[in-house]
N, C-alpha and C positions, 0 to 999 in steps of 0.2 A: 504493500500500500504506500509505504514511504517513497519507494522508487517511482510509483505511479504519479504521486503528487508532485514529486520533484520534476519528473518529466513534463507534467502538465504545466507547472509554473514556468519551466524553461521555455516550453513552446509558446506560452502566453507572452513572456518577455520578448522572445524573438519576434513574435507577431507585432507587438507594440513598436519595437525598434524598426521593423520593416515598414510599418505603416507611417511612422514618423519620418523615416528616410524618404519614403515615396512622396509624402506631403511636401517635404523640403525640396525634393527634386522637382516636383510639379511647380512649386512656387518659383524656383530658380528658372525653370523653363519659361514660365509666364514672364518673369522679369527679363529674360533674354529676348523674348519676343518683343516686349515693350521697348527694350533698348534698341533692338534692330529697327523698330518702327521709328524711334526718335532719330536714329542715324540715317534712316531712309532718305535718300537724296530728294531735295525739293525739286520737282520737275523743271527742267530747263525748257522754257518755251521758245521754240525756234521762230524766227521772224516769219510772219505770214501764216501762222498756224490757225486752224479752225478749232474753236472751243466746242468739244463734243458734249452735248447735253443729253445723256442717256436717261430717258424717261422711266426706265424700268425700276422704279422705286416708289415708295410712299412718301409724299411730301407732307411733313408735319409742321405745326407751328413751333413747338418746343424742339430744342436740339436733342438728338439721340443721346442716351445716357453715356455711351462710350463711343469714342472716335476710332474706328477700325480702318479708316481710309488708307493707312500706311500699308495694310496687308491686302488691299483690294485695288490698288492702282487708281484710287479715286472713285471707283464705282461702288455705290452703297445701296443697301436695301432701303434705307431711310435717308431722306434729304431734308434738311431744315429749310423752311421757306425763306427766312431772312438770309441764310447763306447763299441760296440760289439767286435771290434778287440782288444782293450786294455784289456777288461775283459777276453777274451779267452787266451791272452798271459800271463796275470797275473795268471790265474787259472792253466796254464801249470806248474807253479812252486809252486803252493799252495799245501802243503802236505795234506790238508783236502779234496781236490777235487780229486776224483778217475777217473772220465771220463766225457765226454760230451754226452748228448742225444739230438738229433735233432728231433723235432716233428712239425706237423702242416704244413700249406701252406702259402706261402708269399702272401701278399695283396698289390701288387704294386699300387701306386697312384702318379699322377703327374710325376715328374722326378725321383722318388724313385725306389729302387730295380732294378736298371739297371744292365746290365751284368758286367760292369766295377767295380761297387761297390761290386757285389757278388764275383767277382774274388779276391777282397781284403779280404772278409770274408773267402773264401776258403783257402787263404794263412795263415790266423790266425788259422784256424782249422788244417791245415797241420802242423803248428808249434806246436800246442797242441799235436798232435799225435807223432810228432818227439821227444817230451819230454818223450815218453814212456807210454802215457796214451791212453786208448781206446776212439774212437769217434764212437758212435752208432747212426744210422739214422733209424727212423721208418716212413714208407710211407704208405699212403692209396690211395689218389688221388693226384699224384705228377705231377705238370706241369714241363715244361722244366727248368724254374728257380729253382723250388724246387729240381729237380734231379741234376741239375748242382752243387748246394751246397752239397746235400747229397752224391754225388758220391765220395767226398773226404774222407768219413768215411771208417774205416777199417771193419765195420760191417753194411751192409745195409740190412734192413729187409722190406718186403712188405706184407701188409695184403692179406690174401688168396682171397679176393674179391676186392682188390685194383687194380689200373692200373697206368702206367707211361704214361702220355700224352705228348709225345715228337715226334711230326710229322715233326719237322723242324721249321724254322723261316719264317714268312711271313709279309708283310706290305700291307695293303689294304686301300689306300687313298680314302676318300670320296670327291665327286665333286658336287658343288652346282650351276654350270653354268646353268643347265637346270631349276632348281627351281628359280634362279634369273630372268631368261628370262620369265618364266611363270608368275611371280608376278610383273614384271616390274621394277626390280632393275638393274640399269646399272653399269657396272664395266669397268674401264679403267686403264691400268697398264703401268708403266715404269720400266724397269729393265736393269741391266747389268750382264751378265753371262748366258750362254746358259743352265747351270744346275740349275739356281736359280728358283726352281720350286714352291716356296711358293704360287705365284699368280695363279698357275694352278688350285688350289682348287676352285677358283672363276671364272675361264675363260674357263675351259675345261670340258669335260665329261669323259676323260680318261687320262692316263699318256702320256706325251710326250716321244719320243724315248730316249731323253737325260736323262730324269728323270728315266725311266725304266732301262737304262744302269747303272746309278750311284747307284740306290737302289739295283739292283741285285749284283753288285760288293760289296757293303757294307754288305749286308746280307750274302754273301758267306764268307767274311772275318770274320764276327762275328761268324757265324756258325762254320767256320773252327777252331776258337779259342776254342769254346765250345767242339767240338768233340775231339780236341787234348787234352784238359785238362781232360775231362771225361775218354778218352782212357788211358791216363797215370795213372790216379788214379785207374781205374778198371782193368788195365793190359790187355786190349784188343786193337786191331788195329782200326784205324780210319775207315778202309774199312769194318771191321766186324760190327762196331757200325752203320755205315751208312746203311749197308745191313739190319740190324734189324729194324732200323727206317723206311726204305722204304718198308719193308715187312709188318710191323705191324701198325705203326702210333700210335695207342693206344695199348701199350704193356701190355699184360696180365701177371699174375704172373709166369706161367709155362715158357713162352717165356723169360721173364726177367731173370729167374733163369738159364735157359739154355744158354742165351747169356752172362752170368756173369755180368749182370747189378746190380743184388742183390745177397746177400750171402745166404739168406734163406727166406722162406715164413712162416709167423707166425702171429698168432692172437696177439692183443695188450696185453691180459692177460698173454700170455706165455712170452712175453717180460718182463712184470712187475714182474712175478715170478722169472725170471732169475736175474733181477736186485736186487730183494729183497735178494736173496741168495748171490749175489756179495757184497752187502752192509751190510750183516749181520742182516737183519730184519727177525724176526721169527713170529711176531704177524700176525694173519690172517686178522686183520682189518686195519693194517698199510700198507702204500706203501713203496717203497724203499727210502733210504735216498737221499734227493734232495734239491736243491736250484734253484730258478728261476734266469735266467741270469740277468734280470733287477735289481732285488733286490741285487744280488751278486755284480754287477758292482757298485751300489751305495755305498756299504760298502767297497769293495776291493779297488776301485780307490781313495777312500778318505783316505786310510791309509798312514801314513808318509812314504816317500820313502828316497832314499839316498840324501845326501845334494846336493843342487842345486848350480850351478855357478850363479853369479850375471847376471841379464838380462834374457830376455825371448824371445821365438819365438811366434808371434801372427798369428793365423790362421783366415783368413777372408773368410767366406762361402758366395760365390756368387751363389745362387741356385734359379732358376726360370727365368721368362721372364725379360729382361732388359727394364725398363720403365723410362720415364722422371719423375722428381719430387721425392717424398718420396717413393712411392710404398707401397704396403701392405706387410704383413709378408711372403707371398709366392712369392714376386717379388723382383727384384734387382732394387731399386730406385736409379737413377743416383746421385741425390743430397745427399741422405742419405749415400750411400756407399762411395762417394767421401769424405764426411765429416768424416766418420769413418777412412778411410785410412789416411786422413790428420792428425787426432789425433795420429794415430800410428806412422806416420812419425816424428811428433814433440815430441813424448814420448821417452825420452832418455833410459828408461828401456827396451824398445822393440828393440832388436838387429837385428831382421830379420822378414820379413813378408812372410807367405805362403798364396797365393791366391788359394783357392779350388773352382774350377769352375764346376758347373753342370747346364749349361744353353744352350738353343737353340738360344739365342740372342734376338734381339728386336730393340729398338730405337737406331739409329746410334748416335744421339747427346748425349744420356745418356751413351752409351758405351765410347764415347770420353771423357766425363766428368770424368768417372772412370779411363780410361787409363791415362789421364793427371796427376792425383794424383799418380798413380802407377809409372809413369816416374819420377816424382819428388821424390818419396820415394826411387826409385832405385839409385838416386844420393847419398843418405846418408846411405843406408843399403841394404843388399841383399833382393831381391824380387823373390821368387821361386813360380812357378805355378804348381799346381797339378790338372790335368784334371780328372773329374769323368766320368760318363756315357755320358755326353754331354758337349762339349765345342766348339760349332759351331757358325759361323757367328759372331754376336755381342759377343758371348762367346769367340770366338777366338780373336776378336778385343781387348778385355781387357786382353788377355793372351800374346799377341805378344811380349811385352817388358819384359817378365820374364827373369831373369838371367839364369834360367834353367827351362825347361818345361818337366814335367813328365806326362805320359799318360799310360793307360792300352791298350792292344791289341784291346779290344772291345770298346774303347772310340770312340764316333762319333764326329768328329771335322772337321775343314776346313770350307766349305761353305762360302768362301770369295767372296761375291757378295752382291749386293744392289738392292732393288726394292722400288717402290712407288705404291700405290693403291688408286684409287679414285672411290667412289661410287656415284650414283645419283638415285633419286627416282621419276624422272619426269613422267615416264609412270605409275608407281604405283599410284602417286598422281592423274594424269589425269584420270585414269581408275575409280577413286572413286570421280570424280567431283571436285577435288582440282586443282586450277591453281595458279601459282606463278609468280609475276612480280618483277621488280627491277629497281632502279635508282642507278647510280654510278658516281664517279669522275675520274675514270681512267680505262684504257682498262682491267686491270687484278684485279680490285677492288673486284669482286665477283668470282674470280677464284677458291676459296676453297668451293664454295657452293655445296650442294648435291641436289639442286633444278633442275639441268639440267646437261647434259653431258658437258665435257670440250671441248673447241674449239681446232683445230689443233695447233694454236699458244700457247694456254695454256698448252697443252700436251708437246709442245716443251720446254717450261719453266721447267716443271717438269722433263723432260728427261735430260736437262742440269744439273739440280740439282743432279739427280741420278748419272750421269756420273762423276760429280765432287766428290761426296762422295765416289764412287767406286775408283776413282783415288787416293784419300786420303787413303782409306783402303789398297790398294795394296802397296802404298808407305810406309805406316807404317809397314806393314808386312815385306817388303824388308829391312827397317832400323832395325826393332827389331830383325829379324832373320838373318840379315847379308846375305841375298840372293839377287842375281841380280834381278833387276826389271822385266826383261823379263822372268826370271824363275818363279817369283811369278805370273805374268799374265798368264803363261802357266798352272799352277796348281790351279789357282783360279777359275774364271768362275762360282762361286757359287757351285762348286762340293763338296759334303761331302766325307770325307775319314775316314777310320778306323784308330785307333791308330797305327796299324802295318804299314799301308801305310804312315801315317803322319811322322813316324820315318824315313822311306826310303826317303821321299820327303824333309826332313829338317824342317818340321813344328813343330816337337817336338824333344827333345834331348835324352830322355831316357824312356824305359818302366819301370814303377813302380807306386806304389800307394801313398796314402797320407803319410804313415809312412816313405817311402823312401824320399819323399820331405821334411818332417820335419827334418829328420836326416841330409839331405844335407844342409838345412838352418842353422841348429845348427853348422855344420862344417864350413860353410862359415862365420858365425858370430863368430867363435872361442870360442864357449861355452862349448866345451868338450863333454863328454858322457852324463852328467846329467844336464838338464836345464828345466826351467819351460815352459809350453805351455799354452797360453791363447786363448780363442775362441771368435770371434766376428761375427755378432752382438750379444750382450749379451741377455739373456732371459728377458722377460718383468717383470716389478715389480708388486707388489700386486695390486696397483690401476688399472693398465692396465688389470691384470687378472680378477679383479672384473668387469671392463667395458666390457670385452669380454663375461663374463658369463651373463651380463645383456643384451647382444645382440648387442653391438656396433661392435664387431668383430664376424665373423661367421666361425670358423674353420671347415674344411671338416668333421672332426671326429664327429661333432655334427649334421650333416645333416642327414635327414632320407634317407636311401638308398633303391632304388627300386631294385628288383631282377627279374630274368627271362628276356624274350625277350624284353618286354616294357622297363624295367629298363636299359637293355644294349643299346637299341636305344636312349633312353633319355639321358643316360650318355654320349654316344659318341657325340650326337648333342651338349650337354652342353659343352663338352670338346673342340669340333671343334670351336664353336662359341665364347667360352670364350676367345680364343686367340685374337679375334678381339678387345676385351676390352683393351688388352695390347698395341694396336697400337695407342700410344698417342704422338709420336714424333711431335713436333710443325711444322717441315718441311714436315712431311708425308713421310719420307725416313727411310727405315729399313734395318738392317743387321740381318736377321733371317734365320735359316735353314728351310727346308720344313715343313709347318704346319701339314702335314699329316704323318710325319715319326713316325708311331707307329709300333713297332716290336712285334709280337705275338710269 
């Protein structure tokens, strides 16, 4: 026995030593990779190069948590909006950059690559062309998003066997009421606002008339913006463009050429040969002179600029669902963001704050925690709000007290309404032979249980809470926007609005993107033309990066992705049901836009 124990302890010690050694080796390996990345040469841009903008990425407002461009030659799965627009505007005046080439297809994910963000990218591409440089777009299988960006190019080319998939916009909500009933899951809701349709996903089998009305109006507004922008860029009327879309849906090369949606139909090798001639490359084995946008941005934006005025403008990226507590990297944790804003408020070097919102909302209490800090910050320095693709419900809650609110025409905002949702599994449990009993010390002691449906008295308690939160929401919008309370109640009701309508209704102040908001903030802070801009939350440090690689965190980019019909169904189910995980308000009350508002 003694020998056995000795042998076992020896094996255990050896295992621990081996594990520790492996961990140290892994950390050393990661450190070596990072060192290699730091030593990785900054790309030398040859005179007359084309800046290659590979669209095969998800364009997000906030910067990705880790910069892996050193290991991908500048090609990234995620691109930050401001990095893209700054790089394009820098390249417009870089004598080494001859033009821009757009390739690939966008890979939207989460709240990224929304039409409001893409409109800002279009504006940067338009500025590049206005500087006298060509913008070339090569398409093979272009979606509406892809073509919306590409249409701003002065030379749009389509593969002879390519298509433009631009049938219009649609939103197809999924409804789970039938499935919940089948499996014995009960749902009880409380809400204020006849357009507050989040709960319909769990209580109906189709859209309510009110939800259908608001979604139709919203899609018409967003589509109108797209058609108008494309028409202006391509020199065709909105009527002609709509006629082509309605006649074809899937637009083939000959039709696209005839309709002036593209300038030529060409194979990729023909494009490459032309660009080789333009950039002076004669070698048959070399491609044209080029630099990837990601790599270019890393070097160009790090170059010393004009002298800065003392002080800086801080951008706070609020992107994702609003949740109580810290939240993860894809969420807006109320406690974490309030703490960040408090630090910026107390930092004398920060002269103004720009809140960039790209959120459908979420926890009402978390939204109020964040808004409280913004109201305090507004007392000592300008707080400017820039709305991205979404700034609705809780996203509007945290925006309402901005000194000035900027939005794009296709921004989805408003949704000033509140709901509560209560689930129970009594029938599901009973059907499987499980019963649940209880003892309690008060009438409402077990009111939050999922073991049974709520009583009418309990539902009345929840409804009073929802009514109170809604009243607070409306009052805050009235105060922040300086609108009569009756007017806010009229345009609230949980209804979503486009940025265009929001401007008309007084919910926003100006149509413009993040750059416009930053410039306005600098002006309000009296920082002059040149000032520093910092971004928050800051990227994770090395220890956190290693923890993520070890599996503590699980970024979407590392997940295995299924393709085809099964993958699409699984992905949509995961997306729909993942929103339930964000419902963590301790009071069970939420200010969130429709869970099903996915625009294709």
